[in-house]
C-alpha positions in Angstrom: 2.8 -9.2 16.9 5.0 -7.2 14.8 3.0 -4.1 14.9 2.5 -4.3 18.4 6.5 -4.2 18.6 6.4 -0.8 16.8 7.7 -2.4 13.6 6.5 -1.5 10.2 4.9 -4.1 8.2 4.5 -4.3 4.4 1.5 -6.4 3.8 2.0 -8.2 0.5 -1.4 -9.8 0.1 -4.5 -7.5 -1.4 -6.2 -7.0 1.9 -5.0 -3.3 2.5 -5.1 -2.0 -1.1 -8.4 -0.6 -0.3 -9.6 1.2 2.6 -13.4 0.2 1.9 -14.5 -2.5 3.5 -17.5 -2.9 1.1 -15.0 -2.8 -2.1 -13.0 -5.5 -0.4 -16.0 -7.6 0.0 -17.2 -7.0 -3.7 -13.9 -8.2 -5.1 -13.1 -11.1 -2.8 -16.7 -12.4 -1.8 -16.2 -12.5 2.1 -15.5 -10.0 4.8 -12.1 -8.5 5.5 -10.1 -10.2 7.7 -9.0 -6.9 10.0 -11.7 -4.2 9.1 -10.3 -2.2 11.8 -6.8 -1.7 10.4 -8.1 -0.6 6.8 -7.8 3.1 7.8 -4.4 3.0 9.2 -2.9 1.2 6.0 -1.3 3.2 3.2 -1.1 2.2 -0.4 2.6 1.7 -1.3 3.3 3.8 -4.3 5.4 6.7 -3.3 4.3 8.7 -6.3 1.1 9.4 -5.0 1.7 8.5 -1.1 5.4 9.9 -0.5 4.7 11.8 2.6 2.2 9.1 4.2 4.6 6.2 3.8 7.4 7.9 5.6 5.5 7.6 8.9 3.2 4.5 8.0 3.2 1.6 10.3 1.1 -0.4 7.8 2.1 -0.5 4.1 -0.1 -2.3 1.5 2.3 -3.4 -1.2 1.2 -2.7 -4.8 1.4 -6.1 -5.9 2.2 -6.8 -9.6 3.4 -3.4 -10.6 4.3 -3.4 -14.3 4.4 0.3 -14.9 7.7 0.3 -12.7 9.8 -1.9 -15.2 9.1 0.3 -18.1 12.0 2.9 -19.1 9.2 5.8 -18.8 8.4 5.1 -15.3 11.9 5.0 -14.1 12.6 8.0 -15.5 9.5 9.6 -14.0 10.4 8.0 -10.7 14.0 9.5 -11.0 12.6 13.1 -11.6 10.2 12.7 -8.6 12.9 11.3 -6.4 14.9 14.3 -7.0 12.0 16.9 -6.2 
């Protein structure tokens, strides 16, 4: 419903963290619930996918992301944001 309305969706599950339905099946032991959307989803790590995230309509949240809490990661992210 949100996607059809042109809204950006941030998926908080792990469903769109891979673009390969076979990998999803291997890890979760069942078929992906929306395989047609896999190619559209962008993994939400700006240090890797910054340009793609700007126009993404389906973003796969990285989930538990401990490196973001470390001082080193924060300094890295600050440098990347200024670039």
